[in-house]
C-alpha positions in Angstrom: 10.9 40.4 -11.8 8.1 38.2 -10.4 8.9 34.6 -11.2 7.0 31.3 -10.8 6.8 30.0 -7.2 9.9 28.2 -6.0 9.6 24.4 -5.9 11.1 23.4 -2.6 10.9 19.7 -3.4 12.9 20.2 -6.6 15.5 22.2 -4.7 15.8 19.5 -2.0 16.3 16.8 -4.6 19.0 18.8 -6.5 20.8 19.4 -3.2 20.6 15.6 -2.4 18.7 16.2 0.8 16.6 13.1 1.6 12.9 13.8 1.6 10.5 11.5 3.5 6.9 11.3 2.3 3.6 9.6 2.5 1.1 8.4 -0.1 -2.3 10.1 0.1 -5.1 7.9 -1.3 -8.2 8.6 0.8 -9.3 11.1 -1.8 -10.6 13.7 0.7 -9.3 17.2 1.5 -10.2 16.8 5.2 -8.1 13.7 5.5 -5.3 15.2 3.5 -5.3 18.2 5.9 -4.9 15.8 8.8 -1.9 14.2 7.1 -0.4 17.6 6.4 -0.1 18.1 10.2 2.0 15.0 10.6 5.3 16.5 9.6 6.2 14.6 6.4 8.5 16.5 4.0 6.1 15.7 1.1 2.7 14.1 0.5 1.7 12.6 -2.9 -1.9 12.7 -3.9 -2.6 9.7 -6.0 -4.6 10.0 -9.2 -3.8 6.5 -10.5 -5.2 4.1 -8.0 -7.2 6.4 -5.7 -10.7 7.6 -6.7 -9.4 11.1 -7.6 -9.8 13.5 -10.5 -8.1 16.8 -11.1 -10.6 18.7 -9.0 -10.4 16.5 -6.0 -6.6 16.4 -6.3 -6.5 20.2 -6.4 -8.6 20.4 -3.3 -6.1 18.3 -1.5 -3.1 20.1 -2.9 -4.5 23.4 -1.6 -4.7 22.2 2.0 -1.2 20.6 1.8 0.2 23.8 0.4 -0.8 25.6 3.6 1.3 23.3 5.7 5.1 22.6 5.9 4.6 19.5 3.6 5.1 19.8 -0.1 2.4 18.5 -2.4 3.0 16.1 -5.3 0.5 14.4 -7.6 0.6 11.1 -9.5 -1.3 11.2 -12.7 -3.3 8.2 -13.9 -1.4 8.3 -17.2 1.2 10.4 -18.9 -0.9 12.2 -21.5 0.3 15.6 -22.7 -3.1 17.2 -22.4 -3.5 15.9 -18.8 -0.1 17.0 -17.8 -0.9 20.5 -19.1 -4.1 20.6 -16.9 -2.2 19.6 -13.8 0.5 22.1 -14.4 -2.0 24.9 -15.0 -3.7 24.0 -11.8 -0.4 24.9 -10.0 0.8 21.4 -9.2 4.6 21.7 -9.8 5.8 18.2 -9.0 4.4 15.3 -11.0 4.9 11.5 -10.9 4.1 9.8 -14.1 3.4 6.0 -14.0 4.4 3.2 -16.3 7.4 4.9 -18.1 9.0 2.2 -20.3 11.4 3.9 -22.8 13.7 6.9 -23.4 11.4 8.2 -26.1 8.4 8.2 -23.7 10.4 9.9 -21.0 11.6 12.6 -23.5 8.0 13.3 -24.6 7.1 13.7 -20.9 9.9 16.3 -20.5 8.5 18.1 -23.6 5.0 18.1 -22.1 6.1 20.0 -19.0 8.0 22.7 -20.8 6.8 25.7 -22.9 7.8 26.1 -26.5 10.4 26.3 -28.1 11.8 23.7 -25.6 8.6 21.7 -25.2 4.9 21.3 -26.1 3.1 22.7 -23.0 0.1 24.8 -24.1 0.3 28.5 -23.3 -2.8 29.3 -21.3 -1.3 30.8 -18.1 -3.7 33.7 -18.0 -6.5 31.2 -17.1 -4.3 29.2 -14.8 -4.0 29.0 -11.1 -0.3 28.3 -11.6 0.2 32.0 -12.6 -2.1 33.2 -9.9 -4.5 33.9 -12.8 -2.0 36.2 -14.6 -0.9 37.9 -11.3 2.7 36.5 -11.9 3.8 38.4 -14.9 7.0 36.4 -15.5 5.4 33.0 -15.1 5.8 31.9 -18.7 9.6 32.6 -18.8 10.3 31.1 -15.4 7.9 28.2 -15.0 10.0 25.5 -16.7 12.7 25.7 -14.0 10.3 25.1 -11.2 8.6 22.0 -12.6 9.7 18.7 -11.1 9.1 15.7 -13.3 9.5 12.1 -12.0 9.1 9.0 -14.1 7.8 5.8 -12.4 9.5 2.7 -13.7 7.6 -0.4 -12.6 8.0 -3.3 -15.0 10.7 -5.2 -16.8 10.3 -3.2 -20.0 11.1 0.0 -18.0 14.0 -1.6 -16.2 15.5 -2.7 -19.4 15.3 0.9 -20.7 16.4 2.5 -17.5 19.7 3.8 -18.7 18.0 5.5 -21.7 15.3 7.0 -19.5 18.1 8.4 -17.2 19.6 10.2 -20.2 16.6 12.5 -20.5 16.0 15.7 -18.5 13.8 14.1 -15.9 14.4 15.2 -12.3 14.2 11.7 -11.0 13.0 8.1 -11.3 10.7 6.4 -8.9 10.8 2.6 -8.7 7.4 0.8 -8.2 8.1 -2.5 -6.3 4.5 -3.8 -6.3 4.0 -3.7 -10.0 7.5 -4.8 -10.7 7.0 -7.8 -8.5 3.9 -8.7 -10.4 5.6 -8.3 -13.8 8.5 -10.5 -12.5 6.1 -13.3 -11.6 5.9 -12.5 -7.9 2.6 -10.7 -7.5 2.0 -9.6 -4.0 5.6 -10.3 -3.0 7.4 -6.9 -3.2 9.8 -8.3 -0.6 10.8 -11.3 -2.8 14.6 -11.6 -3.0 14.7 -11.3 -6.8 12.5 -8.2 -6.7 14.5 -6.6 -3.9 17.7 -7.2 -5.8 16.3 -5.6 -8.9 15.0 -2.6 -7.0 18.2 -1.9 -5.1 20.3 -2.3 -8.3 18.0 0.2 -10.1 18.4 2.7 -7.1 22.2 2.4 -7.5 22.0 3.1 -11.3 19.7 6.1 -10.8 21.9 7.6 -8.1 25.0 7.0 -10.2 23.4 8.9 -13.1 23.0 12.0 -10.9 19.2 11.8 -10.9 17.0 11.6 -7.8 15.9 8.1 -6.9 12.7 7.3 -5.1 10.6 4.5 -3.8 7.4 3.7 -1.8 8.1 0.9 0.8 6.7 0.3 4.2 9.5 -2.0 5.1 11.9 -0.2 7.5 14.9 -2.4 6.4 14.3 -1.5 2.8 13.8 2.1 3.6 17.2 2.1 5.3 18.9 0.3 2.5 17.6 2.7 -0.1 18.6 5.8 1.9 22.1 4.3 2.3 22.3 3.9 -1.5 21.5 7.5 -1.9 17.8 7.6 -2.6 16.5 11.1 -2.0 12.7 10.7 -1.8 11.1 7.8 0.0 7.5 7.3 0.9 7.3 5.3 4.1 3.5 4.9 4.5 0.1 5.1 2.9 -2.8 6.9 4.5 -5.4 4.3 3.3 -3.6 1.3 4.8 -2.6 3.3 8.0 -6.3 4.3 8.5 -7.6 0.8 7.7 -5.1 -0.9 10.1 -5.9 1.6 12.9 -9.7 1.1 12.5 -9.4 -2.7 12.4 -7.2 -2.7 15.5 -9.6 -0.4 17.3 -12.6 -2.5 16.5 -10.8 -5.7 17.6 -9.8 -4.1 20.9 -13.4 -2.9 21.4 -14.9 -6.2 20.7 -12.5 -7.9 23.0 -14.4 -6.1 25.8 -17.2 -8.6 25.1 -17.2 -12.3 26.1 -16.5 -15.0 23.5 -19.3 -17.2 22.4 -18.9 -20.8 23.7 -20.6 -24.1 23.2 -19.9 -27.4 24.9 -20.7 -30.9 23.7 -20.0 -34.6 23.9 -19.7 -37.4 21.4 -20.0 -41.0 22.8 -17.0 -43.1 21.6 -14.2 -45.2 22.8 -12.0 -43.8 20.0 -12.2 -40.1 21.0 -8.4 -39.8 21.3 -7.9 -41.0 17.8 -10.6 -38.6 16.4 -9.2 -35.6 18.1 -5.7 -36.3 16.8 -7.1 -36.8 13.2 -8.9 -33.4 13.5 -5.8 -31.6 14.8 -3.7 -33.0 12.0 -6.3 -32.2 9.4 -6.5 -28.5 10.5 -2.8 -28.1 11.3 -2.0 -26.6 7.9 -4.4 -23.7 8.4 -4.5 -23.3 12.2 -2.3 -23.6 15.3 -2.9 -27.1 16.5 -1.4 -29.0 19.4 -2.4 -32.4 20.7 -1.6 -35.5 22.8 -3.3 -38.9 23.0 -6.1 -37.4 25.1 -6.1 -33.6 24.6 -6.2 -31.3 21.6 -6.4 -27.6 21.0 -6.9 -25.8 17.7 -6.7 -22.0 17.3 -7.6 -20.2 14.1 -6.4 -16.7 13.2 -9.9 -15.3 13.1 -10.5 -16.2 16.8 -12.2 -19.6 16.5 -10.9 -22.2 18.9 -11.7 -25.9 19.6 -10.6 -27.8 22.7 -11.1 -31.6 23.0 -10.6 -34.0 25.8 -10.9 -37.8 25.3 -12.1 -40.0 28.1 -12.6 -43.8 28.0 -16.2 -43.6 26.6 -16.6 -40.1 25.1 -15.0 -37.0 23.6 -15.7 -33.7 25.3 -15.7 -30.6 23.2 -15.5 -26.8 23.8 -16.0 -24.6 20.8 -15.6 -20.8 20.9 -15.7 -17.9 18.6 -15.3 -14.2 19.1 -18.2 -12.0 20.3 -19.5 -11.6 16.8 -18.5 -15.0 15.4 -21.0 -17.4 13.8 -21.1 -20.0 16.6 -23.8 -22.1 15.0 -21.8 -22.4 11.8 -18.7 -23.3 13.7 -20.5 -26.0 15.6 -21.7 -27.4 12.2 -18.2 -27.5 10.8 -16.8 -29.3 13.8 -19.6 -31.8 13.8 -19.3 -32.5 10.1 -15.5 -33.2 10.4 -15.7 -35.4 13.5 -18.6 -37.5 12.2 -16.7 -38.0 9.0 -13.7 -39.4 10.9 -16.1 -41.5 13.1 -18.2 -42.9 10.2 -17.7 -46.5 11.2 -19.4 -46.0 14.6 -22.5 -44.1 13.6 -21.7 -41.5 16.4 -23.8 -38.5 17.4 -22.4 -35.2 18.7 -24.7 -33.8 21.4 -24.4 -30.1 22.1 -25.3 -28.8 25.6 -28.1 -26.2 25.9 -25.9 -23.6 27.7 -24.5 -22.1 24.6 -23.4 -18.5 25.2 
């Protein structure tokens, strides 16, 4: 007998062995191959939010298959015809987004099984899954090696979770980001209400005997989910990891260059009052500290402003990073100060030694 290839991911979930993975969204086989050298148990190639189609996903799955990591794929939608194509391409572990009911989950189960137990079309002789008919027993053994995971990510799905768990799914994945948005906390997956809902759903999934999964970059949340019995957790995303690393690298490189700086003076006997007004005005969006005669404002993007008040003038030092728009920064400072000093008809004079 020559059966369908063994699905190591499905076996690990059935044996309750935690599997740590990473989300793959760069949509490039070369990048996926790099990720496949990292040592994750599994890598999920995203077809919902990444710019992928079946061909590009298959290219990435191929390079992951040659590593110790196990490839998974998330479809853009749970359509039977699309599931059939992914399975025929030899992708054995599928994550289906936006599952909201028991009936929908049951239809997904039917879509990954051959008749008479399901509705998967029989075209294995054309399929990579059967090694193009080189696996003679593929049709009779394939069902047992398919791992189907439903993604529950909104209140409708959470309300139907118990029913979804009654189907023959292999596991349920909770999507915190979409759930947070649906609960009215968009962009706040760490909101206490969202976190409570996620952890409670993990408990219910584990109690049902199904595999529970989640994507979270929060180490504390990762630990809590594992402690509750979650068996597949994605701890990172290649896109955000790459973006963060590149931004950090650029920032470090630009720090090799000097800041741009401009100095100036504004004649006034009320300089101390104006510097305090400006510090208070910007304190809600910047780090501001001040006394009667000195003030310093630091913005997160690298712009700074230092002010010193003497009896007859206010001295100013304005800086930006090496690639900041110093002229624009000077204009902003001048506009604000002259607004506060409108009763005096003041003029802010910038020195010529701007660098």
